[in-house]
LOTIGU-984825 format. One record per residue: chain; x, y, z negated of N, C-alpha, C in turn. Coordinates in nm, 2 decimals, m for minus. Each point is the difference from the previous one (the first is absolute). Layout:
BEGIN
ch	nxx	nyy	nzz	caxx	cayy	cazz	cxx	cyy	czz
A	X	Y	Z	X	Y	Z	X	Y	Z
...
END
This chain:
BEGIN
ch	nxx	nyy	nzz	caxx	cayy	cazz	cxx	cyy	czz
A	m1.06	0.58	2.96	m0.16	m0.01	m0.08	0.02	m0.06	m0.13
A	0.07	m0.11	0.00	0.01	m0.12	m0.11	0.10	0.14	m0.12
A	0.10	0.05	0.07	0.05	0.08	m0.10	m0.05	0.12	m0.06
A	m0.11	0.04	0.10	m0.05	0.12	m0.07	m0.15	0.00	m0.09
A	0.02	m0.16	0.04	m0.13	m0.05	m0.13	0.06	0.00	m0.14
A	0.16	m0.06	0.00	0.01	m0.03	m0.18	0.06	0.14	0.03
A	0.02	0.07	0.05	0.04	0.17	m0.09	m0.12	0.05	m0.03
A	m0.09	0.00	0.06	m0.14	0.04	m0.05	0.01	m0.07	m0.14
A	m0.01	m0.14	0.00	m0.01	m0.07	m0.12	0.09	0.08	m0.11
A	0.11	m0.02	0.01	0.12	0.08	m0.04	m0.05	0.14	m0.11
A	m0.04	0.10	0.10	m0.07	0.13	m0.03	m0.07	m0.01	m0.10
A	m0.14	m0.09	0.02	m0.08	m0.05	m0.08	0.05	m0.01	m0.14
A	0.12	m0.10	0.01	0.03	m0.06	m0.14	0.08	0.13	m0.08
A	0.09	0.04	0.09	0.03	0.13	m0.07	m0.06	0.14	m0.04
A	m0.09	m0.03	0.00	m0.14	0.09	m0.01	m0.02	m0.03	m0.13
A	m0.04	m0.13	m0.02	m0.01	m0.05	m0.13	0.09	m0.02	m0.11
A	0.14	m0.04	0.04	0.10	m0.06	m0.09	0.06	0.12	0.00
A	0.05	0.15	0.04	0.12	0.06	0.00	m0.05	0.09	m0.13
A	m0.06	0.00	m0.09	m0.05	0.09	m0.13	0.09	m0.09	m0.08
A	m0.06	m0.12	m0.03	0.11	m0.10	m0.07	0.12	m0.04	0.03
A	0.08	0.01	0.09	0.07	m0.01	0.06	0.10	0.09	m0.10
A	0.01	0.12	0.06	0.04	0.12	m0.06	0.07	0.00	m0.14
A	m0.11	m0.02	m0.08	0.07	0.00	m0.16	0.05	m0.16	m0.03
A	0.00	m0.12	0.10	0.05	m0.12	m0.05	0.15	0.07	0.05
A	0.05	0.03	0.08	0.08	0.04	0.09	0.12	0.07	m0.11
A	m0.07	0.12	m0.04	0.08	0.08	m0.06	0.02	m0.04	m0.15
A	m0.09	m0.12	m0.05	0.03	m0.02	m0.13	0.10	m0.12	0.00
A	0.02	m0.07	0.12	0.09	m0.12	0.02	0.11	0.10	m0.02
A	0.05	0.05	0.09	0.11	0.11	0.03	0.07	0.04	m0.13
A	m0.10	0.04	m0.07	0.02	0.11	m0.12	0.04	m0.09	m0.10
A	m0.04	m0.14	0.00	0.02	m0.11	m0.10	0.15	m0.05	0.04
A	0.06	m0.02	0.11	0.10	0.00	0.01	0.10	0.06	m0.03
A	m0.09	0.12	0.00	0.14	0.13	0.02	0.04	0.01	m0.14
A	m0.13	0.01	m0.09	0.04	m0.01	m0.17	0.05	m0.15	m0.02
A	0.02	m0.10	0.02	0.09	m0.10	m0.04	0.15	0.04	0.02
A	0.04	0.08	0.09	0.13	0.02	0.04	0.06	0.09	m0.13
A	m0.13	0.12	m0.06	0.02	0.07	m0.16	0.04	m0.10	m0.05
A	m0.05	m0.14	m0.06	m0.05	m0.08	m0.06	0.14	m0.11	m0.02
A	0.11	0.00	0.10	0.04	m0.12	0.02	0.15	0.00	m0.09
A	0.07	m0.07	m0.07	0.10	0.01	m0.03	0.11	0.06	0.06
A	0.09	0.04	m0.05	0.12	0.11	0.01	0.09	m0.15	0.01
A	0.12	0.01	0.10	0.11	m0.11	m0.04	0.03	m0.01	m0.06
A	0.05	0.07	m0.16	0.03	m0.01	m0.08	m0.07	m0.05	m0.11
A	m0.12	0.00	0.05	m0.12	m0.07	m0.08	m0.02	m0.14	m0.01
A	0.06	m0.03	0.10	m0.03	m0.17	0.10	0.05	m0.08	m0.17
A	0.10	0.02	0.00	0.05	m0.11	m0.08	m0.08	0.01	m0.14
A	m0.04	0.10	m0.05	m0.09	m0.01	m0.11	m0.13	m0.07	0.03
A	m0.03	0.00	0.11	m0.17	m0.04	0.02	0.04	m0.18	0.01
A	0.12	m0.02	0.05	0.07	m0.12	0.00	m0.01	m0.09	m0.13
A	0.05	0.08	m0.05	0.00	m0.05	m0.19	m0.10	m0.02	m0.03
A	m0.09	0.07	0.05	m0.13	m0.01	m0.06	m0.12	m0.11	0.05
A	0.03	m0.02	0.10	m0.04	m0.15	0.10	m0.01	m0.11	m0.06
A	0.16	0.04	m0.06	0.06	m0.16	m0.04	m0.01	m0.08	m0.11
A	m0.04	0.12	m0.08	m0.07	m0.05	m0.17	m0.16	m0.02	0.03
A	m0.06	0.03	0.12	m0.17	m0.04	m0.02	0.02	m0.14	0.04
A	m0.09	m0.05	m0.07	m0.04	m0.20	0.04	m0.03	m0.02	0.13
A	0.08	m0.11	0.01	m0.06	m0.06	0.15	m0.10	0.00	0.05
A	m0.10	m0.07	m0.09	m0.12	0.03	0.04	m0.11	0.15	0.07
A	0.05	0.08	m0.11	m0.05	0.15	0.07	0.07	0.03	0.09
A	0.11	m0.04	0.03	0.10	0.06	0.14	m0.09	m0.07	0.08
A	m0.06	m0.13	0.02	m0.04	m0.07	0.05	m0.14	0.06	0.09
A	m0.07	0.10	m0.13	m0.13	0.05	0.05	0.02	0.11	0.14
A	0.15	0.01	m0.01	m0.03	0.12	0.12	0.11	m0.06	0.10
A	m0.01	m0.17	0.02	0.07	m0.04	0.12	0.12	0.07	0.05
A	0.00	m0.02	0.15	0.16	0.08	0.06	m0.05	0.14	0.04
A	m0.11	0.05	m0.10	0.02	0.15	m0.02	0.07	0.06	m0.11
A	0.03	m0.03	m0.05	0.11	0.05	m0.10	0.10	0.07	0.06
A	0.02	0.12	m0.05	0.13	0.10	0.06	0.04	0.06	m0.11
A	0.18	0.01	0.00	0.06	0.08	m0.07	0.06	0.07	0.06
A	m0.01	0.06	0.10	0.11	0.08	0.08	m0.13	0.11	0.07
A	0.08	0.12	0.09	m0.11	0.13	0.02	m0.04	m0.08	0.17
A	0.03	m0.11	0.02	m0.02	m0.02	0.16	m0.07	m0.07	m0.05
A	m0.04	m0.12	m0.09	m0.09	m0.09	m0.05	m0.14	0.05	m0.06
A	0.05	0.14	m0.06	m0.16	0.03	m0.07	m0.05	0.07	0.08
A	0.08	0.08	0.12	m0.12	0.09	0.09	m0.05	m0.11	0.11
A	0.04	m0.16	0.03	m0.04	m0.08	0.07	m0.14	m0.06	m0.09
A	0.00	0.01	m0.12	m0.09	m0.02	m0.04	m0.15	0.07	0.04
A	0.03	0.13	0.00	m0.11	0.09	0.07	m0.07	m0.06	0.12
A	0.05	m0.09	0.07	m0.07	m0.06	0.12	m0.09	m0.12	m0.02
A	m0.01	m0.03	m0.14	m0.06	m0.12	m0.07	m0.03	0.03	m0.10
A	m0.03	0.13	m0.05	m0.07	0.04	m0.13	m0.15	m0.06	0.02
A	m0.09	0.03	m0.06	m0.16	m0.06	0.02	m0.04	0.15	0.05
A	0.05	0.09	m0.06	m0.09	0.17	0.05	0.06	m0.02	0.17
A	0.10	m0.04	0.03	0.01	0.00	0.17	m0.08	m0.09	0.07
A	0.01	m0.14	m0.10	m0.11	m0.08	0.06	m0.12	0.01	0.01
A	m0.02	0.09	m0.09	m0.20	0.01	m0.01	m0.04	0.11	0.12
A	0.12	0.10	0.02	m0.06	0.12	0.09	0.00	m0.06	0.11
A	0.14	m0.10	0.06	m0.04	m0.08	0.12	m0.12	m0.09	0.03
A	m0.01	m0.07	m0.12	m0.13	m0.08	0.02	m0.13	0.11	0.03
A	0.02	0.10	m0.06	m0.16	0.09	0.02	0.02	0.04	0.12
A	0.08	0.03	0.09	0.02	0.04	0.14	m0.06	m0.14	0.10
A	0.05	m0.10	m0.07	m0.02	m0.13	0.09	m0.13	m0.03	m0.02
A	m0.06	m0.03	m0.10	m0.14	m0.05	m0.05	m0.05	0.10	0.09
A	0.00	0.14	m0.04	m0.12	0.09	0.04	m0.01	0.01	0.19
A	0.14	m0.03	0.07	m0.03	0.07	0.13	m0.04	m0.17	0.07
A	0.07	m0.11	m0.02	m0.04	m0.14	0.02	m0.14	0.00	0.01
A	m0.06	0.01	m0.16	m0.15	m0.06	m0.03	m0.12	0.08	0.12
A	0.06	0.15	m0.01	m0.08	0.10	0.07	m0.02	m0.05	0.17
A	0.12	m0.03	0.06	0.02	m0.05	0.16	m0.11	m0.04	0.04
A	m0.07	m0.09	m0.09	m0.11	m0.12	0.07	m0.11	0.00	m0.14
A	0.06	m0.01	m0.09	m0.15	m0.07	m0.10	m0.04	0.14	m0.05
A	0.07	0.09	m0.02	m0.05	0.16	m0.04	m0.09	0.07	0.11
A	0.03	m0.03	0.12	m0.07	0.04	0.10	m0.12	m0.05	m0.01
A	m0.03	m0.16	0.03	m0.13	m0.05	m0.05	m0.08	0.01	m0.11
A	0.08	0.07	m0.10	m0.10	m0.02	m0.12	m0.05	0.14	0.03
A	0.07	0.10	0.08	m0.05	0.12	m0.01	m0.10	0.06	0.10
A	0.01	m0.14	0.09	m0.10	0.02	0.12	0.06	0.05	0.09
A	0.13	0.10	0.03	0.02	0.06	0.08	0.11	m0.08	0.09
A	m0.02	m0.15	0.00	0.07	m0.08	0.10	m0.09	m0.03	0.10
A	m0.15	0.05	0.02	m0.05	m0.02	0.10	0.00	0.13	0.13
A	0.06	0.13	m0.06	0.04	0.08	0.05	0.10	m0.06	0.07
A	0.13	m0.04	m0.10	0.14	0.02	0.07	m0.01	m0.10	0.11
A	m0.09	m0.14	m0.06	0.00	m0.12	0.11	m0.10	0.07	0.14
A	m0.02	0.10	m0.01	m0.10	0.03	0.14	0.08	0.06	0.10
A	0.13	0.02	m0.06	0.11	0.05	0.08	0.06	m0.12	0.11
A	0.02	0.01	0.11	0.05	m0.12	0.13	0.13	0.00	m0.04
A	0.00	m0.05	m0.13	0.19	m0.06	m0.03	m0.05	m0.13	m0.03
A	0.12	m0.08	0.00	0.01	m0.15	m0.05	0.00	m0.01	m0.19
A	m0.08	m0.09	m0.02	0.02	m0.04	m0.15	0.15	0.01	m0.06
A	0.10	m0.05	0.06	0.14	m0.04	m0.07	0.04	0.19	m0.01
A	m0.06	0.06	0.06	0.07	0.11	m0.02	m0.02	0.09	m0.13
A	m0.13	m0.08	m0.10	0.02	0.06	m0.11	0.05	m0.07	m0.10
A	0.08	m0.12	0.08	0.10	m0.03	m0.11	0.15	0.05	0.01
A	m0.03	m0.01	0.15	0.15	0.12	0.06	0.00	0.12	m0.11
A	m0.08	0.10	0.04	m0.03	0.09	m0.09	0.04	0.00	m0.17
A	m0.04	m0.09	m0.05	0.00	0.01	m0.15	0.10	m0.06	0.00
A	0.07	m0.11	0.06	0.16	m0.01	m0.03	0.10	0.12	0.04
A	m0.03	0.06	0.08	0.06	0.12	0.01	0.03	0.12	m0.07
A	m0.14	m0.02	m0.08	m0.09	0.11	m0.08	0.14	m0.01	m0.15
A	0.00	m0.14	m0.05	0.06	m0.07	m0.07	0.14	0.04	0.00
A	0.05	m0.05	0.11	0.13	0.02	0.02	0.09	0.12	m0.02
A	m0.10	0.11	0.08	0.07	0.15	0.02	m0.03	0.06	m0.15
A	m0.08	m0.02	m0.08	0.00	0.01	m0.13	0.09	m0.02	m0.08
A	0.05	m0.16	m0.03	0.05	m0.01	m0.04	0.18	m0.01	0.02
A	m0.01	0.07	0.16	0.17	0.06	0.03	0.00	0.15	m0.08
A	m0.10	0.04	m0.01	0.00	0.17	m0.06	0.04	m0.03	m0.14
A	m0.10	m0.06	m0.03	0.03	m0.06	m0.16	0.16	m0.04	m0.05
A	0.04	m0.09	0.07	0.13	m0.05	m0.04	0.10	0.08	0.07
A	m0.04	0.12	0.09	0.12	0.09	0.00	0.03	0.10	m0.07
A	m0.15	0.00	m0.09	0.02	0.14	m0.07	0.06	m0.05	m0.14
A	0.00	m0.11	m0.01	0.02	m0.13	m0.12	0.18	0.02	0.02
A	0.06	m0.02	0.10	0.14	0.01	0.04	0.04	0.14	m0.02
A	m0.09	0.09	0.07	0.04	0.12	m0.02	0.01	0.11	m0.12
A	m0.07	m0.05	m0.09	m0.01	0.00	m0.14	0.18	0.00	m0.06
A	0.05	m0.16	0.05	0.08	m0.09	m0.07	0.11	0.09	0.07
A	0.00	0.10	0.11	0.12	0.00	0.07	0.02	0.18	m0.07
A	m0.12	0.05	0.01	0.02	0.14	m0.06	0.06	0.01	m0.13
A	m0.06	m0.08	m0.09	0.04	m0.03	m0.13	0.18	m0.04	0.01
A	0.03	m0.12	0.05	0.17	m0.02	0.00	0.07	0.13	0.02
A	m0.06	0.09	0.11	0.08	0.11	0.04	0.00	0.12	m0.10
A	m0.06	m0.03	m0.09	m0.02	0.12	m0.11	0.06	m0.05	m0.08
A	0.03	m0.14	m0.02	0.01	m0.05	m0.13	0.10	m0.11	0.08
A	0.12	m0.01	0.01	0.09	m0.12	0.01	0.01	m0.13	m0.08
A	m0.05	m0.12	0.04	0.00	m0.10	m0.06	0.12	m0.11	0.01
A	0.11	0.01	0.13	0.07	m0.09	0.03	m0.09	m0.09	0.08
A	m0.08	0.03	0.05	m0.11	m0.08	0.14	m0.04	0.09	0.07
A	0.02	m0.08	0.14	m0.03	0.06	0.12	m0.18	m0.01	0.05
A	m0.05	0.12	0.01	m0.14	0.02	0.06	m0.01	m0.14	0.08
A	0.05	m0.03	0.07	m0.01	m0.10	0.13	m0.02	m0.13	m0.10
A	0.07	m0.04	m0.08	m0.06	m0.11	m0.07	m0.12	m0.05	m0.03
A	m0.07	0.12	0.00	m0.13	m0.04	m0.04	m0.12	0.00	0.12
A	0.09	m0.02	0.13	m0.10	0.02	0.14	m0.03	m0.14	m0.02
A	0.05	m0.10	m0.02	m0.02	m0.17	0.01	m0.13	m0.03	m0.09
A	m0.04	0.08	m0.10	m0.09	0.02	m0.14	m0.09	0.02	0.07
A	m0.01	0.12	0.07	m0.10	0.07	0.04	m0.11	m0.11	0.11
A	0.16	m0.05	0.11	m0.08	m0.04	0.12	m0.04	m0.15	m0.05
A	0.03	m0.02	m0.11	m0.08	m0.18	m0.09	m0.11	0.06	m0.04
A	0.01	0.14	m0.06	m0.15	0.01	m0.07	m0.15	0.02	0.14
A	0.10	0.03	0.07	m0.10	0.04	0.12	m0.05	m0.10	0.07
A	0.07	m0.13	0.01	0.00	m0.14	0.07	m0.12	m0.08	m0.12
A	0.06	0.05	m0.11	m0.07	m0.11	m0.10	m0.18	0.07	0.01
A	m0.04	0.12	m0.03	m0.09	0.09	0.02	m0.08	m0.03	0.14
A	0.08	m0.02	0.10	m0.05	0.01	0.13	m0.07	m0.14	0.05
A	0.07	m0.09	m0.10	m0.03	m0.17	m0.04	m0.16	0.02	m0.05
A	m0.02	0.06	m0.10	m0.12	0.01	m0.09	m0.09	0.07	0.09
A	0.00	0.09	0.04	m0.08	0.06	0.10	m0.02	m0.09	0.11
A	0.04	m0.09	0.02	m0.07	m0.07	0.13	m0.06	m0.13	m0.06
A	0.04	m0.01	m0.09	m0.07	m0.11	m0.11	m0.14	0.06	m0.03
A	m0.02	0.13	m0.06	m0.09	0.07	m0.02	m0.11	0.04	0.08
A	0.07	0.04	0.15	m0.08	0.00	0.10	m0.07	m0.11	0.04
A	0.05	m0.12	0.00	m0.03	m0.12	0.06	m0.15	m0.04	m0.11
A	0.02	0.05	m0.11	m0.12	m0.02	m0.12	m0.11	0.11	m0.02
A	0.02	0.08	0.09	m0.07	0.15	0.02	m0.10	m0.04	0.16
A	0.09	m0.07	0.09	m0.02	m0.08	0.13	m0.18	m0.09	m0.08
A	0.02	m0.04	m0.09	m0.07	m0.13	m0.02	m0.12	0.06	m0.10
A	0.00	0.11	m0.05	m0.10	0.03	m0.07	m0.09	0.13	0.09
A	m0.12	0.03	m0.10	m0.11	0.11	0.08	m0.01	0.10	m0.14
A	0.09	m0.01	m0.09	m0.01	0.09	m0.10	0.12	0.03	m0.04
A	0.00	0.16	m0.03	0.20	0.07	m0.01	0.02	m0.08	m0.16
A	m0.14	0.02	m0.09	0.04	m0.06	m0.14	0.04	m0.08	0.00
A	m0.07	m0.12	0.07	0.07	m0.14	0.01	0.17	m0.02	0.05
A	0.02	0.06	0.09	0.12	0.02	0.05	0.11	0.05	m0.09
A	m0.03	0.10	m0.04	0.07	0.06	m0.12	0.03	m0.11	m0.12
A	m0.12	m0.06	m0.04	m0.01	m0.10	m0.13	0.11	m0.11	0.05
A	m0.01	m0.06	0.10	0.10	m0.11	0.03	0.13	0.05	0.06
A	0.01	0.07	0.05	0.15	0.04	m0.01	0.05	0.05	m0.07
A	m0.03	0.08	m0.09	0.04	0.05	m0.15	0.05	m0.13	m0.11
A	m0.10	m0.12	0.04	0.00	m0.13	m0.11	0.11	m0.06	0.09
A	0.04	0.00	0.11	0.07	m0.13	0.07	0.16	0.10	m0.05
A	0.02	0.13	0.01	0.11	0.07	0.05	0.03	m0.02	m0.19
A	m0.09	0.06	m0.08	0.04	m0.04	m0.13	0.07	m0.13	m0.05
A	m0.08	m0.11	0.05	0.02	m0.15	m0.06	0.12	m0.03	0.06
A	0.03	0.07	0.12	0.15	m0.06	0.07	0.10	0.08	m0.09
A	m0.04	0.11	m0.02	0.13	0.09	m0.10	0.02	m0.07	m0.14
A	m0.16	m0.04	m0.05	0.06	m0.08	m0.15	0.02	m0.12	0.04
A	0.02	m0.09	0.09	0.01	m0.12	0.01	0.15	0.01	0.03
A	0.08	0.11	0.03	0.13	0.04	0.06	0.06	m0.01	m0.13
A	m0.03	0.09	m0.09	0.04	0.05	m0.15	0.01	m0.17	m0.06
A	m0.13	m0.03	m0.08	0.02	m0.13	m0.05	0.05	m0.11	0.06
A	0.04	m0.01	0.11	0.06	m0.10	0.06	0.20	0.00	m0.07
A	0.02	0.13	0.00	0.11	0.00	m0.04	0.04	m0.06	m0.14
A	m0.13	0.05	m0.09	0.01	m0.01	m0.13	m0.04	m0.16	m0.10
A	m0.10	m0.07	0.10	m0.06	m0.13	0.00	0.07	m0.10	0.06
A	0.11	m0.11	0.00	0.03	m0.09	0.08	m0.09	m0.09	0.05
A	m0.12	0.00	m0.08	m0.10	m0.08	0.06	m0.08	0.02	0.16
A	0.06	0.12	m0.02	m0.10	0.06	0.13	0.09	0.04	0.08
A	0.14	0.00	m0.01	0.11	0.05	0.08	0.01	m0.04	0.20
A	m0.07	m0.13	m0.01	m0.03	m0.07	0.12	m0.10	0.14	0.10
A	m0.08	0.06	m0.08	m0.11	0.07	0.07	0.05	0.15	0.05
A	0.18	0.02	m0.05	m0.01	0.15	0.04	m0.01	0.02	0.12
A	0.08	m0.08	0.10	0.01	0.03	0.12	m0.13	0.06	0.08
A	m0.10	m0.04	m0.04	m0.15	0.01	0.03	m0.03	0.18	m0.03
A	0.06	0.05	m0.05	m0.02	0.12	m0.03	0.10	0.12	0.10
A	m0.07	0.08	0.05	0.06	0.12	0.13	0.14	0.03	m0.13
A	m0.02	0.04	m0.12	0.06	0.07	m0.05	0.12	m0.04	m0.03
A	m0.01	m0.15	m0.05	0.13	m0.04	0.02	0.13	m0.02	0.11
A	m0.04	0.11	0.13	0.13	m0.03	0.09	0.00	0.19	m0.03
A	m0.03	0.04	m0.07	0.03	0.13	0.00	0.08	0.03	m0.15
A	0.15	m0.03	m0.01	0.00	0.00	m0.16	0.14	0.15	0.02
A	m0.08	0.08	m0.05	0.10	0.12	0.03	0.12	0.06	m0.06
A	0.07	m0.10	m0.10	0.17	m0.02	m0.01	0.05	m0.09	0.07
A	m0.05	m0.13	0.08	0.08	m0.07	0.10	0.00	0.08	0.10
A	m0.15	0.10	0.08	0.03	0.03	0.13	0.11	0.14	m0.03
A	0.04	0.05	m0.11	0.07	0.12	0.00	0.14	m0.02	m0.03
A	0.03	m0.19	m0.04	0.15	0.01	0.04	0.02	m0.10	0.15
A	m0.10	m0.06	0.04	0.02	m0.09	0.10	m0.07	0.03	0.11
A	m0.08	0.10	0.00	m0.12	0.04	0.10	m0.09	m0.10	0.03
A	m0.11	0.04	0.07	m0.14	m0.08	0.00	0.06	m0.13	0.04
A	m0.02	m0.12	m0.06	0.03	m0.13	0.07	m0.09	0.00	0.14
A	0.04	m0.10	0.08	m0.06	m0.03	0.15	m0.15	m0.11	m0.04
A	0.00	m0.09	m0.11	m0.09	m0.08	m0.04	m0.08	0.12	m0.06
A	m0.02	0.09	m0.07	m0.11	0.09	m0.03	m0.05	0.07	0.13
A	0.12	0.08	0.09	m0.06	0.04	0.14	m0.09	m0.12	0.07
A	0.07	m0.10	0.04	m0.09	m0.14	0.05	m0.16	0.03	m0.10
A	0.00	m0.01	m0.09	m0.14	m0.08	m0.10	m0.08	0.13	0.00
A	0.04	0.15	0.04	m0.04	0.12	m0.02	m0.07	0.02	0.17
A	0.07	m0.05	0.08	m0.02	m0.01	0.14	m0.13	m0.04	0.05
A	0.00	m0.14	m0.06	m0.05	m0.11	0.08	m0.16	0.02	m0.11
A	m0.04	0.09	m0.09	m0.06	0.04	m0.09	m0.08	0.13	0.09
A	0.08	0.07	0.01	m0.07	0.09	0.09	m0.05	m0.02	0.16
A	0.08	m0.09	0.05	m0.04	m0.05	0.12	m0.13	m0.09	m0.04
A	0.01	m0.08	m0.07	m0.11	m0.08	0.00	m0.11	0.03	m0.06
A	0.01	0.10	m0.09	m0.12	0.08	m0.02	m0.03	0.08	0.06
A	0.03	0.10	0.10	m0.04	0.06	0.11	m0.11	m0.09	0.09
A	0.10	m0.12	0.06	m0.09	m0.12	0.08	m0.13	m0.04	m0.09
A	m0.01	m0.06	m0.09	m0.09	0.00	m0.06	m0.12	0.08	m0.05
A	0.04	0.12	0.01	m0.07	0.12	m0.02	m0.09	0.00	0.16
A	0.07	0.03	0.08	m0.05	m0.02	0.11	m0.08	m0.08	0.06
A	0.00	m0.15	0.00	m0.06	m0.11	m0.02	m0.15	0.02	m0.09
A	0.01	0.06	m0.11	m0.10	0.01	m0.09	m0.08	0.11	0.06
A	0.04	0.09	0.06	m0.11	0.10	0.02	m0.04	m0.02	0.15
A	0.04	m0.10	0.07	m0.01	m0.01	0.11	m0.16	m0.09	m0.03
A	0.02	m0.07	m0.06	m0.14	m0.12	m0.04	m0.09	0.08	m0.10
A	0.00	0.08	m0.05	m0.09	0.03	m0.08	m0.08	0.12	0.01
A	m0.15	0.01	m0.04	m0.08	0.12	0.04	0.03	0.12	m0.07
A	m0.01	0.10	0.07	0.07	0.12	m0.08	m0.17	0.07	0.00
END
């Protein structure tokens, strides 16, 4: 019975979100594929390295650890590019806010809550919807990279980008759990979207500014984006510290969401 209840809610979520998921998935895959067409060839790397050498240090600091003068490093930028970040964020915010606050605001929660299922099922179904959608999106991203590298060899294996895809999934699953917690405490989907968007954007800006402004550099670990540096992940894999931070955030967000929905009026 418990599994049947979650499956029913998953079907409901799929009916609501499947249409936007398709273009998001295709757009991300196409974007990563196009980057393989734009990446520098091995004989162009030295030219790019010389160009970067003449750029002032202050300007190079704007890119932080994202400076890339190799084909492999260039493709890694696609997994941290604002286009990629925005589309992943759209999916996370849409599905998380709709899981609880959206249903309450639309008045459909009364119908859903009338079913003989525990309240925590709404959180479980919401998190599964977020996670499965993210899995499809990052799989499409990696597939786009893999197809591009097959058609245009750049001396870098497609398998090198699997840690980046996994890291992106963990990062946005963590954000999904945070947004789900916000949704579990709001009565209107618009409010949940506003708070979730503001928090995610503030975290992204904090991580960026903390790289440039020494006075606030100590605040950088407060941003989840701090734990997903694409060039470092490409070179050394996803650090254990990052996995720990994302894992704790996901579990904590889910548990607090369950606690919040158990104590609120639907």
